[in-house]
PDB file of N, CA, C and O in Angstrom, chain B, residues numbered from 101:
ATOM      1  N   UNK B 101     -16.173  52.172  15.319  1.00  0.00           N
ATOM      2  CA  UNK B 101     -16.129  50.738  15.210  1.00  0.00           C
ATOM      3  C   UNK B 101     -16.154  50.358  13.736  1.00  0.00           C
ATOM      4  O   UNK B 101     -17.016  50.798  12.975  1.00  0.00           O
ATOM      5  N   UNK B 102     -15.193  49.534  13.358  1.00  0.00           N
ATOM      6  CA  UNK B 102     -15.135  49.110  11.959  1.00  0.00           C
ATOM      7  C   UNK B 102     -15.625  47.669  11.855  1.00  0.00           C
ATOM      8  O   UNK B 102     -15.387  46.842  12.734  1.00  0.00           O
ATOM      9  N   UNK B 103     -16.293  47.409  10.789  1.00  0.00           N
ATOM     10  CA  UNK B 103     -16.755  46.026  10.569  1.00  0.00           C
ATOM     11  C   UNK B 103     -15.880  45.379   9.506  1.00  0.00           C
ATOM     12  O   UNK B 103     -15.612  45.961   8.455  1.00  0.00           O
ATOM     13  N   UNK B 104     -15.450  44.180   9.800  1.00  0.00           N
ATOM     14  CA  UNK B 104     -14.623  43.454   8.841  1.00  0.00           C
ATOM     15  C   UNK B 104     -15.527  42.642   7.927  1.00  0.00           C
ATOM     16  O   UNK B 104     -16.549  42.113   8.364  1.00  0.00           O
ATOM     17  N   UNK B 105     -15.156  42.547   6.680  1.00  0.00           N
ATOM     18  CA  UNK B 105     -15.978  41.740   5.768  1.00  0.00           C
ATOM     19  C   UNK B 105     -15.902  40.268   6.159  1.00  0.00           C
ATOM     20  O   UNK B 105     -14.890  39.793   6.673  1.00  0.00           O
ATOM     21  N   UNK B 106     -16.979  39.572   5.906  1.00  0.00           N
ATOM     22  CA  UNK B 106     -17.020  38.133   6.208  1.00  0.00           C
ATOM     23  C   UNK B 106     -16.015  37.415   5.312  1.00  0.00           C
ATOM     24  O   UNK B 106     -15.870  37.769   4.142  1.00  0.00           O
ATOM     25  N   UNK B 107     -15.317  36.407   5.847  1.00  0.00           N
ATOM     26  CA  UNK B 107     -14.337  35.696   5.025  1.00  0.00           C
ATOM     27  C   UNK B 107     -15.031  35.005   3.851  1.00  0.00           C
ATOM     28  O   UNK B 107     -16.095  34.404   3.998  1.00  0.00           O
ATOM     29  N   UNK B 108     -14.401  35.109   2.692  1.00  0.00           N
ATOM     30  CA  UNK B 108     -14.948  34.469   1.498  1.00  0.00           C
ATOM     31  C   UNK B 108     -14.557  33.006   1.480  1.00  0.00           C
ATOM     32  O   UNK B 108     -13.534  32.615   2.042  1.00  0.00           O
ATOM     33  N   UNK B 109     -15.369  32.214   0.839  1.00  0.00           N
ATOM     34  CA  UNK B 109     -15.077  30.795   0.718  1.00  0.00           C
ATOM     35  C   UNK B 109     -13.872  30.561  -0.178  1.00  0.00           C
ATOM     36  O   UNK B 109     -13.607  31.338  -1.095  1.00  0.00           O
ATOM     37  N   UNK B 110     -13.162  29.512   0.086  1.00  0.00           N
ATOM     38  CA  UNK B 110     -11.994  29.143  -0.697  1.00  0.00           C
ATOM     39  C   UNK B 110     -12.447  28.383  -1.945  1.00  0.00           C
ATOM     40  O   UNK B 110     -13.529  27.797  -1.953  1.00  0.00           O
ATOM     41  N   UNK B 111     -11.628  28.391  -2.995  1.00  0.00           N
ATOM     42  CA  UNK B 111     -11.954  27.650  -4.216  1.00  0.00           C
ATOM     43  C   UNK B 111     -12.025  26.150  -3.953  1.00  0.00           C
ATOM     44  O   UNK B 111     -12.693  25.429  -4.694  1.00  0.00           O
ATOM     45  N   UNK B 112     -11.359  25.675  -2.926  1.00  0.00           N
ATOM     46  CA  UNK B 112     -11.302  24.235  -2.645  1.00  0.00           C
ATOM     47  C   UNK B 112     -12.442  23.762  -1.730  1.00  0.00           C
ATOM     48  O   UNK B 112     -12.518  22.575  -1.414  1.00  0.00           O
ATOM     49  N   UNK B 113     -13.303  24.645  -1.314  1.00  0.00           N
ATOM     50  CA  UNK B 113     -14.386  24.264  -0.402  1.00  0.00           C
ATOM     51  C   UNK B 113     -15.360  23.268  -1.023  1.00  0.00           C
ATOM     52  O   UNK B 113     -15.909  22.425  -0.314  1.00  0.00           O
ATOM     53  N   UNK B 114     -15.580  23.351  -2.318  1.00  0.00           N
ATOM     54  CA  UNK B 114     -16.564  22.488  -2.975  1.00  0.00           C
ATOM     55  C   UNK B 114     -15.952  21.248  -3.615  1.00  0.00           C
ATOM     56  O   UNK B 114     -16.684  20.437  -4.182  1.00  0.00           O
ATOM     57  N   UNK B 115     -14.650  21.077  -3.544  1.00  0.00           N
ATOM     58  CA  UNK B 115     -13.994  19.925  -4.169  1.00  0.00           C
ATOM     59  C   UNK B 115     -14.163  18.700  -3.281  1.00  0.00           C
ATOM     60  O   UNK B 115     -13.929  18.763  -2.074  1.00  0.00           O
ATOM     61  N   UNK B 116     -14.572  17.579  -3.886  1.00  0.00           N
ATOM     62  CA  UNK B 116     -14.726  16.315  -3.172  1.00  0.00           C
ATOM     63  C   UNK B 116     -13.593  15.398  -3.603  1.00  0.00           C
ATOM     64  O   UNK B 116     -13.499  15.032  -4.774  1.00  0.00           O
ATOM     65  N   UNK B 117     -12.737  15.028  -2.668  1.00  0.00           N
ATOM     66  CA  UNK B 117     -11.593  14.172  -2.986  1.00  0.00           C
ATOM     67  C   UNK B 117     -11.971  12.718  -2.722  1.00  0.00           C
ATOM     68  O   UNK B 117     -11.538  12.132  -1.729  1.00  0.00           O
ATOM     69  N   UNK B 118     -12.775  12.136  -3.605  1.00  0.00           N
ATOM     70  CA  UNK B 118     -13.193  10.751  -3.445  1.00  0.00           C
ATOM     71  C   UNK B 118     -12.381   9.847  -4.377  1.00  0.00           C
ATOM     72  O   UNK B 118     -11.461  10.310  -5.051  1.00  0.00           O
ATOM     73  N   UNK B 119     -12.723   8.576  -4.410  1.00  0.00           N
ATOM     74  CA  UNK B 119     -11.969   7.606  -5.207  1.00  0.00           C
ATOM     75  C   UNK B 119     -12.046   7.926  -6.692  1.00  0.00           C
ATOM     76  O   UNK B 119     -11.048   7.785  -7.399  1.00  0.00           O
ATOM     77  N   UNK B 120     -13.201   8.352  -7.181  1.00  0.00           N
ATOM     78  CA  UNK B 120     -13.347   8.692  -8.603  1.00  0.00           C
ATOM     79  C   UNK B 120     -12.422   9.861  -8.966  1.00  0.00           C
ATOM     80  O   UNK B 120     -11.838   9.883 -10.049  1.00  0.00           O
ATOM     81  N   UNK B 121     -12.298  10.819  -8.063  1.00  0.00           N
ATOM     82  CA  UNK B 121     -11.414  11.958  -8.299  1.00  0.00           C
ATOM     83  C   UNK B 121      -9.961  11.509  -8.408  1.00  0.00           C
ATOM     84  O   UNK B 121      -9.246  11.936  -9.314  1.00  0.00           O
ATOM     85  N   UNK B 122      -9.521  10.649  -7.487  1.00  0.00           N
ATOM     86  CA  UNK B 122      -8.124  10.223  -7.501  1.00  0.00           C
ATOM     87  C   UNK B 122      -7.823   9.306  -8.683  1.00  0.00           C
ATOM     88  O   UNK B 122      -6.730   9.372  -9.247  1.00  0.00           O
ATOM     89  N   UNK B 123      -8.766   8.455  -9.066  1.00  0.00           N
ATOM     90  CA  UNK B 123      -8.540   7.576 -10.232  1.00  0.00           C
ATOM     91  C   UNK B 123      -8.516   8.353 -11.540  1.00  0.00           C
ATOM     92  O   UNK B 123      -7.918   7.901 -12.516  1.00  0.00           O
ATOM     93  N   UNK B 124      -9.157   9.513 -11.573  1.00  0.00           N
ATOM     94  CA  UNK B 124      -9.185  10.320 -12.783  1.00  0.00           C
ATOM     95  C   UNK B 124      -7.930  11.177 -12.937  1.00  0.00           C
ATOM     96  O   UNK B 124      -7.779  11.865 -13.947  1.00  0.00           O
ATOM     97  N   UNK B 125      -7.052  11.148 -11.979  1.00  0.00           N
ATOM     98  CA  UNK B 125      -5.841  11.963 -12.048  1.00  0.00           C
ATOM     99  C   UNK B 125      -4.977  11.519 -13.230  1.00  0.00           C
ATOM    100  O   UNK B 125      -4.830  10.318 -13.460  1.00  0.00           O
ATOM    101  N   UNK B 126      -4.405  12.458 -13.981  1.00  0.00           N
ATOM    102  CA  UNK B 126      -3.595  12.087 -15.147  1.00  0.00           C
ATOM    103  C   UNK B 126      -2.247  11.467 -14.766  1.00  0.00           C
ATOM    104  O   UNK B 126      -1.664  10.733 -15.564  1.00  0.00           O
ATOM    105  N   UNK B 127      -1.751  11.745 -13.576  1.00  0.00           N
ATOM    106  CA  UNK B 127      -0.460  11.212 -13.139  1.00  0.00           C
ATOM    107  C   UNK B 127      -0.653  10.495 -11.817  1.00  0.00           C
ATOM    108  O   UNK B 127      -1.289  11.021 -10.904  1.00  0.00           O
ATOM    109  N   UNK B 128      -0.103   9.290 -11.713  1.00  0.00           N
ATOM    110  CA  UNK B 128      -0.173   8.536 -10.462  1.00  0.00           C
ATOM    111  C   UNK B 128       1.243   8.383  -9.926  1.00  0.00           C
ATOM    112  O   UNK B 128       2.116   7.826 -10.592  1.00  0.00           O
ATOM    113  N   UNK B 129       1.456   8.876  -8.733  1.00  0.00           N
ATOM    114  CA  UNK B 129       2.775   8.795  -8.109  1.00  0.00           C
ATOM    115  C   UNK B 129       2.913   7.459  -7.398  1.00  0.00           C
ATOM    116  O   UNK B 129       1.983   7.026  -6.719  1.00  0.00           O
ATOM    117  N   UNK B 130       4.075   6.788  -7.543  1.00  0.00           N
ATOM    118  CA  UNK B 130       4.259   5.504  -6.843  1.00  0.00           C
ATOM    119  C   UNK B 130       4.300   5.708  -5.336  1.00  0.00           C
ATOM    120  O   UNK B 130       4.558   6.809  -4.848  1.00  0.00           O
ATOM    121  N   UNK B 131       4.041   4.632  -4.613  1.00  0.00           N
ATOM    122  CA  UNK B 131       4.052   4.700  -3.155  1.00  0.00           C
ATOM    123  C   UNK B 131       5.473   4.956  -2.650  1.00  0.00           C
ATOM    124  O   UNK B 131       6.446   4.817  -3.391  1.00  0.00           O
ATOM    125  N   UNK B 132       5.567   5.324  -1.401  1.00  0.00           N
ATOM    126  CA  UNK B 132       6.881   5.557  -0.804  1.00  0.00           C
ATOM    127  C   UNK B 132       7.734   4.305  -0.809  1.00  0.00           C
ATOM    128  O   UNK B 132       8.936   4.373  -1.066  1.00  0.00           O
ATOM    129  N   UNK B 133       7.118   3.146  -0.524  1.00  0.00           N
ATOM    130  CA  UNK B 133       7.866   1.884  -0.527  1.00  0.00           C
ATOM    131  C   UNK B 133       8.377   1.553  -1.929  1.00  0.00           C
ATOM    132  O   UNK B 133       9.508   1.092  -2.080  1.00  0.00           O
ATOM    133  N   UNK B 134       7.564   1.781  -2.944  1.00  0.00           N
ATOM    134  CA  UNK B 134       7.986   1.518  -4.329  1.00  0.00           C
ATOM    135  C   UNK B 134       9.154   2.424  -4.711  1.00  0.00           C
ATOM    136  O   UNK B 134      10.098   1.978  -5.364  1.00  0.00           O
ATOM    137  N   UNK B 135       9.095   3.703  -4.305  1.00  0.00           N
ATOM    138  CA  UNK B 135      10.214   4.614  -4.596  1.00  0.00           C
ATOM    139  C   UNK B 135      11.471   4.194  -3.856  1.00  0.00           C
ATOM    140  O   UNK B 135      12.566   4.258  -4.415  1.00  0.00           O
ATOM    141  N   UNK B 136      11.331   3.756  -2.587  1.00  0.00           N
ATOM    142  CA  UNK B 136      12.483   3.334  -1.806  1.00  0.00           C
ATOM    143  C   UNK B 136      13.140   2.106  -2.428  1.00  0.00           C
ATOM    144  O   UNK B 136      14.363   2.051  -2.555  1.00  0.00           O
ATOM    145  N   UNK B 137      12.316   1.107  -2.821  1.00  0.00           N
ATOM    146  CA  UNK B 137      12.872  -0.110  -3.403  1.00  0.00           C
ATOM    147  C   UNK B 137      13.523   0.156  -4.755  1.00  0.00           C
ATOM    148  O   UNK B 137      14.572  -0.416  -5.051  1.00  0.00           O
ATOM    149  N   UNK B 138      12.928   1.005  -5.577  1.00  0.00           N
ATOM    150  CA  UNK B 138      13.546   1.285  -6.877  1.00  0.00           C
ATOM    151  C   UNK B 138      14.879   2.002  -6.704  1.00  0.00           C
ATOM    152  O   UNK B 138      15.821   1.737  -7.451  1.00  0.00           O
ATOM    153  N   UNK B 139      14.975   2.908  -5.728  1.00  0.00           N
ATOM    154  CA  UNK B 139      16.246   3.589  -5.465  1.00  0.00           C
ATOM    155  C   UNK B 139      17.288   2.594  -4.955  1.00  0.00           C
ATOM    156  O   UNK B 139      18.449   2.647  -5.359  1.00  0.00           O
ATOM    157  N   UNK B 140      16.874   1.687  -4.070  1.00  0.00           N
ATOM    158  CA  UNK B 140      17.796   0.691  -3.540  1.00  0.00           C
ATOM    159  C   UNK B 140      18.262  -0.255  -4.644  1.00  0.00           C
ATOM    160  O   UNK B 140      19.440  -0.606  -4.709  1.00  0.00           O
ATOM    161  N   UNK B 141      17.340  -0.664  -5.506  1.00  0.00           N
ATOM    162  CA  UNK B 141      17.682  -1.618  -6.566  1.00  0.00           C
ATOM    163  C   UNK B 141      18.508  -0.973  -7.671  1.00  0.00           C
ATOM    164  O   UNK B 141      19.234  -1.667  -8.382  1.00  0.00           O
ATOM    165  N   UNK B 142      18.406   0.353  -7.827  1.00  0.00           N
ATOM    166  CA  UNK B 142      19.286   1.033  -8.781  1.00  0.00           C
ATOM    167  C   UNK B 142      20.732   0.948  -8.314  1.00  0.00           C
ATOM    168  O   UNK B 142      21.643   0.750  -9.117  1.00  0.00           O
ATOM    169  N   UNK B 143      20.937   1.101  -6.991  1.00  0.00           N
ATOM    170  CA  UNK B 143      22.299   1.021  -6.437  1.00  0.00           C
ATOM    171  C   UNK B 143      22.808  -0.409  -6.452  1.00  0.00           C
ATOM    172  O   UNK B 143      23.958  -0.663  -6.814  1.00  0.00           O
ATOM    173  N   UNK B 144      21.953  -1.341  -6.060  1.00  0.00           N
ATOM    174  CA  UNK B 144      22.368  -2.738  -5.922  1.00  0.00           C
ATOM    175  C   UNK B 144      21.166  -3.630  -6.232  1.00  0.00           C
ATOM    176  O   UNK B 144      20.141  -3.564  -5.554  1.00  0.00           O
ATOM    177  N   UNK B 145      21.307  -4.463  -7.264  1.00  0.00           N
ATOM    178  CA  UNK B 145      20.197  -5.335  -7.672  1.00  0.00           C
ATOM    179  C   UNK B 145      19.914  -6.369  -6.585  1.00  0.00           C
ATOM    180  O   UNK B 145      20.842  -6.817  -5.911  1.00  0.00           O
ATOM    181  N   UNK B 146      18.658  -6.754  -6.401  1.00  0.00           N
ATOM    182  CA  UNK B 146      18.339  -7.760  -5.383  1.00  0.00           C
ATOM    183  C   UNK B 146      18.852  -9.141  -5.788  1.00  0.00           C
ATOM    184  O   UNK B 146      18.982  -9.450  -6.973  1.00  0.00           O
ATOM    185  N   UNK B 147      19.137  -9.955  -4.787  1.00  0.00           N
ATOM    186  CA  UNK B 147      19.576 -11.323  -5.045  1.00  0.00           C
ATOM    187  C   UNK B 147      18.405 -12.131  -5.599  1.00  0.00           C
ATOM    188  O   UNK B 147      17.276 -11.983  -5.129  1.00  0.00           O
ATOM    189  N   UNK B 148      18.658 -12.977  -6.586  1.00  0.00           N
ATOM    190  CA  UNK B 148      17.550 -13.797  -7.091  1.00  0.00           C
ATOM    191  C   UNK B 148      17.103 -14.809  -6.041  1.00  0.00           C
ATOM    192  O   UNK B 148      17.925 -15.371  -5.317  1.00  0.00           O
ATOM    193  N   UNK B 149      15.799 -15.035  -5.967  1.00  0.00           N
ATOM    194  CA  UNK B 149      15.256 -16.002  -5.025  1.00  0.00           C
ATOM    195  C   UNK B 149      14.570 -17.105  -5.807  1.00  0.00           C
ATOM    196  O   UNK B 149      13.923 -16.835  -6.819  1.00  0.00           O
ATOM    197  N   UNK B 150      14.701 -18.343  -5.354  1.00  0.00           N
ATOM    198  CA  UNK B 150      14.065 -19.441  -6.084  1.00  0.00           C
ATOM    199  C   UNK B 150      12.538 -19.339  -5.998  1.00  0.00           C
ATOM    200  O   UNK B 150      11.997 -18.758  -5.057  1.00  0.00           O
ATOM    201  N   UNK B 151      11.864 -19.905  -6.977  1.00  0.00           N
ATOM    202  CA  UNK B 151      10.401 -19.880  -6.977  1.00  0.00           C
ATOM    203  C   UNK B 151       9.876 -20.651  -5.779  1.00  0.00           C
ATOM    204  O   UNK B 151       8.993 -20.171  -5.069  1.00  0.00           O
ATOM    205  N   UNK B 152      10.408 -21.833  -5.550  1.00  0.00           N
ATOM    206  CA  UNK B 152      10.006 -22.628  -4.388  1.00  0.00           C
ATOM    207  C   UNK B 152      11.205 -22.755  -3.453  1.00  0.00           C
ATOM    208  O   UNK B 152      12.336 -22.983  -3.881  1.00  0.00           O
ATOM    209  N   UNK B 153      10.929 -22.604  -2.214  1.00  0.00           N
ATOM    210  CA  UNK B 153      11.997 -22.653  -1.219  1.00  0.00           C
ATOM    211  C   UNK B 153      11.941 -23.979  -0.476  1.00  0.00           C
ATOM    212  O   UNK B 153      10.895 -24.625  -0.424  1.00  0.00           O
ATOM    213  N   UNK B 154      13.071 -24.381   0.099  1.00  0.00           N
ATOM    214  CA  UNK B 154      13.105 -25.595   0.911  1.00  0.00           C
ATOM    215  C   UNK B 154      12.462 -25.362   2.274  1.00  0.00           C
ATOM    216  O   UNK B 154      12.087 -26.313   2.960  1.00  0.00           O
ATOM    217  N   UNK B 155      12.336 -24.108   2.659  1.00  0.00           N
ATOM    218  CA  UNK B 155      11.731 -23.785   3.945  1.00  0.00           C
ATOM    219  C   UNK B 155      10.213 -23.897   3.838  1.00  0.00           C
ATOM    220  O   UNK B 155       9.658 -23.612   2.777  1.00  0.00           O
ATOM    221  N   UNK B 156       9.529 -24.303   4.905  1.00  0.00           N
ATOM    222  CA  UNK B 156       8.064 -24.340   4.859  1.00  0.00           C
ATOM    223  C   UNK B 156       7.495 -22.921   4.825  1.00  0.00           C
ATOM    224  O   UNK B 156       8.160 -21.982   5.265  1.00  0.00           O
ATOM    225  N   UNK B 157       6.279 -22.751   4.310  1.00  0.00           N
ATOM    226  CA  UNK B 157       5.683 -21.415   4.303  1.00  0.00           C
ATOM    227  C   UNK B 157       5.462 -20.895   5.721  1.00  0.00           C
ATOM    228  O   UNK B 157       5.523 -21.650   6.692  1.00  0.00           O
ATOM    229  N   UNK B 158       5.207 -19.607   5.821  1.00  0.00           N
ATOM    230  CA  UNK B 158       5.154 -18.940   7.126  1.00  0.00           C
ATOM    231  C   UNK B 158       4.134 -19.541   8.080  1.00  0.00           C
ATOM    232  O   UNK B 158       4.447 -19.707   9.259  1.00  0.00           O
ATOM    233  N   UNK B 159       2.938 -19.874   7.635  1.00  0.00           N
ATOM    234  CA  UNK B 159       1.911 -20.345   8.545  1.00  0.00           C
ATOM    235  C   UNK B 159       1.721 -21.848   8.540  1.00  0.00           C
ATOM    236  O   UNK B 159       0.645 -22.329   8.894  1.00  0.00           O
ATOM    237  N   UNK B 160       2.717 -22.588   8.156  1.00  0.00           N
ATOM    238  CA  UNK B 160       2.533 -24.040   7.980  1.00  0.00           C
ATOM    239  C   UNK B 160       2.201 -24.743   9.287  1.00  0.00           C
ATOM    240  O   UNK B 160       1.461 -25.726   9.272  1.00  0.00           O
ATOM    241  N   UNK B 161       2.718 -24.279  10.412  1.00  0.00           N
ATOM    242  CA  UNK B 161       2.533 -24.989  11.668  1.00  0.00           C
ATOM    243  C   UNK B 161       1.067 -24.995  12.102  1.00  0.00           C
ATOM    244  O   UNK B 161       0.592 -25.978  12.670  1.00  0.00           O
ATOM    245  N   UNK B 162       0.357 -23.912  11.839  1.00  0.00           N
ATOM    246  CA  UNK B 162      -1.044 -23.804  12.253  1.00  0.00           C
ATOM    247  C   UNK B 162      -1.990 -23.978  11.069  1.00  0.00           C
ATOM    248  O   UNK B 162      -3.132 -23.524  11.131  1.00  0.00           O
ATOM    249  N   UNK B 163      -1.547 -24.620  10.001  1.00  0.00           N
ATOM    250  CA  UNK B 163      -2.398 -24.759   8.823  1.00  0.00           C
ATOM    251  C   UNK B 163      -3.579 -25.682   9.097  1.00  0.00           C
ATOM    252  O   UNK B 163      -3.544 -26.488  10.026  1.00  0.00           O
ATOM    253  N   UNK B 164      -4.631 -25.560   8.278  1.00  0.00           N
ATOM    254  CA  UNK B 164      -5.840 -26.371   8.452  1.00  0.00           C
ATOM    255  C   UNK B 164      -5.546 -27.848   8.202  1.00  0.00           C
ATOM    256  O   UNK B 164      -6.033 -28.705   8.938  1.00  0.00           O
ATOM    257  N   UNK B 165      -4.754 -28.156   7.172  1.00  0.00           N
ATOM    258  CA  UNK B 165      -4.440 -29.549   6.851  1.00  0.00           C
ATOM    259  C   UNK B 165      -3.690 -30.211   8.014  1.00  0.00           C
ATOM    260  O   UNK B 165      -3.960 -31.361   8.359  1.00  0.00           O
ATOM    261  N   UNK B 166      -2.767 -29.490   8.600  1.00  0.00           N
ATOM    262  CA  UNK B 166      -2.004 -30.047   9.718  1.00  0.00           C
ATOM    263  C   UNK B 166      -2.921 -30.267  10.922  1.00  0.00           C
ATOM    264  O   UNK B 166      -2.763 -31.245  11.652  1.00  0.00           O
ATOM    265  N   UNK B 167      -3.877 -29.363  11.128  1.00  0.00           N
ATOM    266  CA  UNK B 167      -4.815 -29.493  12.237  1.00  0.00           C
ATOM    267  C   UNK B 167      -5.725 -30.701  12.071  1.00  0.00           C
ATOM    268  O   UNK B 167      -6.034 -31.385  13.046  1.00  0.00           O
ATOM    269  N   UNK B 168      -6.161 -30.969  10.826  1.00  0.00           N
ATOM    270  CA  UNK B 168      -7.009 -32.134  10.574  1.00  0.00           C
ATOM    271  C   UNK B 168      -6.244 -33.424  10.880  1.00  0.00           C
ATOM    272  O   UNK B 168      -6.784 -34.362  11.466  1.00  0.00           O
ATOM    273  N   UNK B 169      -4.978 -33.448  10.469  1.00  0.00           N
ATOM    274  CA  UNK B 169      -4.153 -34.639  10.748  1.00  0.00           C
ATOM    275  C   UNK B 169      -3.969 -34.838  12.242  1.00  0.00           C
ATOM    276  O   UNK B 169      -3.972 -35.970  12.726  1.00  0.00           O
ATOM    277  N   UNK B 170      -3.810 -33.752  12.968  1.00  0.00           N
ATOM    278  CA  UNK B 170      -3.552 -33.818  14.392  1.00  0.00           C
ATOM    279  C   UNK B 170      -4.791 -34.340  15.143  1.00  0.00           C
ATOM    280  O   UNK B 170      -4.654 -35.082  16.117  1.00  0.00           O
ATOM    281  N   UNK B 171      -5.995 -33.957  14.697  1.00  0.00           N
ATOM    282  CA  UNK B 171      -7.214 -34.394  15.378  1.00  0.00           C
ATOM    283  C   UNK B 171      -7.484 -35.892  15.173  1.00  0.00           C
ATOM    284  O   UNK B 171      -8.034 -36.546  16.058  1.00  0.00           O
ATOM    285  N   UNK B 172      -7.106 -36.427  14.032  1.00  0.00           N
ATOM    286  CA  UNK B 172      -7.367 -37.845  13.756  1.00  0.00           C
ATOM    287  C   UNK B 172      -6.573 -38.761  14.675  1.00  0.00           C
ATOM    288  O   UNK B 172      -7.038 -39.843  15.034  1.00  0.00           O
ATOM    289  N   UNK B 173      -5.397 -38.337  15.050  1.00  0.00           N
ATOM    290  CA  UNK B 173      -4.518 -39.215  15.854  1.00  0.00           C
ATOM    291  C   UNK B 173      -5.020 -39.428  17.235  1.00  0.00           C
ATOM    292  O   UNK B 173      -4.390 -40.138  18.019  1.00  0.00           O
TER     293      UNK B 173
END
């Protein structure tokens, strides 16, 4: 009967991958969405959009100001 040696610990067993570790990294890779948009914009620049649009904002129908007006009536 042969006995096998106990497995040795890996060098990465004691590494803690917390926020301080990731912020200390010398290189930060952009997110997948940022890489996708930069590749798309290299091929074709995005259309300019006005600062203010004629369309109402997304949640305007259920806004607090509109609700206050509705209750007074």
